[in-house]
C-alpha positions in Angstrom: 10.2 -7.0 -21.6 9.3 -10.5 -20.4 7.6 -10.7 -17.0 6.9 -13.7 -14.8 4.5 -13.5 -11.8 4.6 -15.6 -8.7 1.5 -15.9 -6.6 -1.9 -16.1 -8.4 -4.3 -14.9 -5.8 -5.3 -11.6 -4.1 -3.6 -8.7 -5.9 -2.2 -10.7 -8.9 -5.2 -10.0 -11.3 -4.7 -6.2 -10.7 -1.1 -6.5 -11.7 -1.8 -8.5 -14.8 -4.4 -5.9 -15.9 -1.7 -3.3 -15.6 0.9 -5.3 -17.6 -1.7 -6.0 -20.3 -2.0 -2.2 -20.8 1.8 -1.5 -21.1 3.4 -1.5 -24.5 6.4 -3.8 -25.1 5.6 -5.8 -21.9 4.7 -9.4 -22.1 3.6 -11.6 -19.1 5.1 -14.9 -20.3 4.5 -17.1 -17.2 2.7 -17.2 -13.9 3.4 -19.5 -10.9 1.5 -20.7 -7.9 1.7 -23.7 -5.5 -1.8 -24.3 -6.3 -1.3 -25.3 -10.0 -5.1 -25.1 -10.8 -5.1 -21.5 -9.6 -2.1 -20.7 -11.8 -3.8 -22.5 -14.8 -7.1 -20.5 -14.2 -5.3 -17.1 -14.0 -3.2 -18.0 -17.1 -6.2 -18.8 -19.0 -8.1 -15.7 -17.9 -5.3 -13.3 -18.9 -4.1 -15.3 -22.0 -0.7 -16.1 -20.4 0.8 -19.1 -22.3 2.8 -20.7 -19.4 2.0 -21.6 -15.9 4.0 -23.4 -13.2 3.9 -24.9 -9.8 7.5 -24.2 -8.8 9.1 -20.8 -9.4 12.6 -22.4 -10.0 10.9 -24.2 -13.1 9.6 -20.9 -14.3 12.9 -19.0 -14.0 15.0 -21.8 -15.6 12.6 -22.3 -18.6 11.9 -18.6 -19.3 14.3 -15.7 -19.7 12.7 -13.1 -17.6 13.5 -9.4 -17.3 11.2 -8.9 -14.3 9.6 -11.1 -11.8 6.5 -9.9 -9.8 6.2 -11.4 -6.4 2.5 -11.5 -5.2 2.7 -14.1 -2.5 2.0 -13.8 1.3 4.5 -11.8 3.2 6.0 -14.7 5.0 7.5 -16.0 1.7 8.9 -12.7 0.4 12.4 -12.9 1.8 13.1 -16.5 0.6 11.6 -15.9 -2.9 13.5 -12.6 -3.4 16.8 -14.0 -2.2 16.4 -17.1 -4.4 15.5 -15.4 -7.7 17.8 -12.4 -7.4 20.6 -14.7 -8.3 19.3 -15.0 -11.9 16.6 -12.3 -12.4 17.7 -8.7 -13.0 14.7 -6.9 -11.6 11.9 -7.8 -9.0 8.7 -6.1 -7.8 7.4 -7.3 -4.5 4.0 -6.6 -3.1 3.9 -4.7 0.2 4.8 -5.2 2.9 8.4 -6.0 1.9 9.0 -8.7 4.7 8.1 -10.0 8.1 10.9 -8.2 10.0 13.7 -5.7 9.6 16.1 -8.6 9.8 14.5 -10.1 6.7 14.7 -6.7 5.0 18.4 -6.5 5.7 18.9 -10.0 4.4 17.1 -9.0 1.1 19.1 -5.8 0.7 22.4 -7.6 1.3 21.4 -10.3 -1.3 20.2 -7.9 -4.1 23.4 -5.8 -3.6 25.5 -8.9 -4.0 23.8 -9.9 -7.3 23.1 -6.3 -8.4 19.4 -6.9 -8.7 16.9 -4.0 -8.8 14.1 -4.2 -6.4 10.9 -2.1 -6.1 8.4 -2.5 -3.2 4.7 -2.2 -4.0 3.8 1.1 -2.0 1.1 1.8 -4.5 -0.8 4.6 -2.6 2.1 7.0 -2.9 1.3 7.0 -6.7 -2.3 8.0 -6.3 -2.8 11.3 -8.1 -4.4 13.0 -5.0 -1.6 11.8 -2.7 0.8 13.3 -5.2 -1.1 16.5 -5.4 -1.1 16.8 -1.6 2.6 16.0 -1.4 3.3 18.7 -4.0 1.4 21.3 -2.0 3.4 20.4 1.1 6.7 20.5 -0.8 5.8 23.9 -2.3 5.4 25.5 1.0 1.7 26.4 0.3 0.5 23.9 2.9 2.4 23.9 6.1 1.6 20.4 7.3 1.0 20.1 10.9 -1.0 16.9 11.3 -1.4 13.9 9.0 -4.2 11.5 9.8 -4.7 8.2 8.0 -8.0 6.3 8.9 -9.0 2.9 7.5 -12.1 1.2 8.9 -13.6 -1.9 7.2 -15.2 -5.2 7.9 -13.0 -8.2 7.4 -16.1 -10.4 7.2 -17.5 -8.3 4.3 -14.2 -8.3 2.5 -14.0 -12.1 2.9 -17.5 -12.4 1.6 -16.6 -10.6 -1.6 -13.3 -12.4 -2.0 -11.3 -9.2 -1.3 -9.2 -10.6 1.6 -7.8 -14.1 2.2 -8.1 -15.8 5.5 -4.4 -15.4 6.3 -5.0 -11.7 6.6 -5.9 -12.3 10.2 -3.2 -15.0 10.8 -0.5 -14.2 13.4 2.0 -16.2 11.3 1.6 -13.5 8.5 1.7 -10.6 11.1 -2.0 -10.0 10.7 -3.7 -6.7 10.0 -0.8 -4.6 11.1 1.4 -5.9 8.3 -1.5 -6.4 5.7 -3.4 -3.2 6.1 -1.4 -0.8 8.4 1.6 -1.1 6.0 -0.2 1.2 3.6 -0.9 3.7 6.4 2.6 3.5 7.7 4.4 4.2 4.4 2.1 7.1 3.7 3.0 8.5 7.1 6.6 8.2 6.3 6.0 9.8 2.9 4.7 12.9 4.5 6.5 12.7 7.9 9.9 11.2 7.3 11.3 12.1 10.7 9.1 10.0 12.9 10.9 9.4 16.2 8.3 7.8 18.6 5.1 5.9 18.4 2.4 5.2 21.0 -0.3 2.7 20.0 -3.4 1.6 21.8 -5.9 -1.0 20.9 -6.8 -4.8 21.1 -7.6 -8.1 19.6 -11.3 -7.6 19.7 -12.6 -10.2 17.2 -9.5 -11.9 15.7 -6.3 -13.5 17.0 -4.4 -10.4 15.9 -4.6 -6.7 16.7 -7.7 -5.7 14.7 -8.8 -2.3 16.1 -6.2 0.3 17.2 -5.0 3.8 17.0 -1.5 5.1 16.8 0.1 8.5 17.6 3.4 9.4 15.8 5.6 12.0 17.1 8.3 13.6 14.9 11.4 15.7 15.7 9.4 18.8 14.6 6.1 20.2 15.8 4.1 18.1 13.2 2.6 14.7 14.2 0.8 11.7 12.7 -2.3 9.7 13.6 -3.2 6.2 12.4 -6.6 4.8 13.0 -7.4 1.2 11.8 -10.3 -1.1 12.4 -11.2 -4.4 10.6 -14.4 -4.9 12.8 -16.6 -1.9 11.6 -19.7 -2.4 9.4 -19.4 0.8 7.4 -16.2 1.4 5.3 -14.2 4.6 5.6 -10.8 5.2 4.2 -9.7 8.8 4.6 -6.3 10.6 4.7 -6.5 14.1 6.2 -3.9 16.8 6.2 -4.1 19.8 8.5 -1.8 22.8 8.4 -0.8 25.3 11.0 -3.3 28.0 9.6 -6.3 25.8 10.1 -6.7 24.5 6.5 -7.8 20.9 6.0 -7.5 18.5 3.1 -9.4 15.2 3.0 -8.5 12.5 0.4 -11.2 9.7 0.0 -9.3 6.9 -1.3 -12.1 4.8 -2.8 -13.8 7.8 -4.3 -10.6 9.2 -5.9 -11.6 12.5 -4.3 -9.8 15.3 -2.7 -11.7 18.2 -0.8 -10.6 21.2 1.1 -12.5 21.7 4.4 -12.6 25.4 4.8 -16.3 26.3 5.7 -17.1 28.2 8.9 -19.4 26.6 11.4 -23.2 27.1 10.8 -23.9 29.6 13.5 -26.4 31.7 11.7 -29.4 30.8 9.4 -27.5 31.9 6.3 -24.5 29.8 7.4 -26.8 26.9 7.9 -28.1 27.2 4.4 -24.7 27.7 2.9 -23.2 24.7 4.7 -26.2 22.6 3.6 -25.5 23.4 -0.1 -21.8 22.8 0.3 -22.3 19.4 1.8 -24.8 18.5 -0.9 -22.4 19.6 -3.5 -19.6 17.5 -1.9 -21.8 14.5 -1.7 -22.8 14.8 -5.4 -19.1 15.2 -6.4 -18.1 12.3 -4.2 -20.5 9.8 -5.9 -19.7 11.1 -9.3 -16.1 10.5 -8.7 -16.8 7.1 -7.4 -18.8 6.3 -10.6 -15.9 7.5 -12.8 -13.5 5.5 -10.7 -15.6 2.4 -10.9 -16.5 2.3 -14.5 -13.1 3.6 -15.8 -11.2 1.3 -13.5 -9.3 4.2 -12.0 -8.9 2.2 -8.8 -6.0 0.6 -10.7 -4.4 3.9 -11.4 -1.9 3.9 -8.4 -0.8 0.4 -9.4 -0.5 1.4 -13.0 1.5 4.5 -12.1 3.9 2.4 -9.8 4.4 -0.5 -12.3 4.9 1.8 -15.3 7.4 4.0 -13.4 9.3 0.9 -12.4 9.3 -0.5 -16.0 10.7 2.8 -17.1 13.4 2.8 -14.4 14.4 -0.7 -15.5 14.7 0.3 -19.2 16.7 3.4 -18.4 18.7 1.8 -15.5 17.3 4.5 -13.1 16.8 4.0 -9.3 13.7 2.1 -8.2 10.7 4.4 -7.6 10.3 2.6 -4.2 13.7 1.3 -3.2 14.1 -1.5 -0.6 15.3 1.0 2.1 11.9 2.6 2.0 10.3 -0.9 2.4 12.6 -1.5 5.3 11.7 1.8 7.0 8.1 0.9 6.8 8.7 -2.6 8.4 10.7 -0.8 11.2 7.8 1.5 11.9 5.4 -1.6 11.9 7.5 -3.4 14.4 7.5 -0.3 16.7 3.6 -0.1 16.4 3.3 -3.8 17.2 5.7 -3.5 20.2 3.9 -0.5 21.5 0.6 -2.3 21.3 2.0 -5.3 23.2 3.9 -3.3 25.9 1.3 -0.5 26.4 3.9 2.2 26.2 5.5 4.6 23.8 8.4 3.1 21.6 11.4 5.0 20.2 11.8 4.7 16.4 15.3 4.0 15.1 15.7 3.8 11.3 
């Protein structure tokens, strides 16, 4: 299978590492408006061809899959353009800038019978899959799902982990760039979200950079999103609570899932037990982080998504993350943005 990649910054190296570890998959070309960036990435990953214009890449190479890793503002045009000649496309999250653009994409790929997968990678994290299986089995009666992501944009920039346009209003800012992960995870566990109420502000940047969202469903369950890009200490945690009081915590960067079931330390013996439990959890967490770091397990969700999509292309199966799911995520993000701007609850219609 021949793959071409458009957009040589940000997430592109992670995708190339995955392709290099897949059998019968060859990245034959990369493309970027900055030709030097494309040349550098091609050299780094031993890709023979690099281009400045994606039309040149598509015309000169017969491609089975094109991976779109460009800023979100370019997604709709690129997908609609290349779907005319390319049989399969993978697009990084978020799918597009608006529901309108998503509808245009879906209409175009249906016209040309092009397969499209959206890069909702966190759904393919082993611990997310484990938690989802518990919920679906009935062993965990999900009552509340909380997704919290708190980071420093300045620190991410310092280590080249976030481009400047992440806080650009033209690219829809942090809501689209970061909250998209939290939004599709919420929809993964709570597909019947009917209302959102978001509060927060533009504390440090020209986009909403610190906010919280309450998500109401048609049932008793509800969701919570907490997102900040102005905090000094990083925390990325997904928490599930059930109606019986059980709690599951997933620490994304530690590849770690823990069940919170200890009673409060109200006696000396309970204090001692809780101390030992916390020390054990701390040791497990950092051991997991070490394994994750040295074995490159941070790439595992991306590997699982891309390999699943490759298999779907080969066997002509549905995309593991179809464009309709990408559209639902954008619809939820639009409601969150509207609620933040209007300071009131917003009904969700998907």
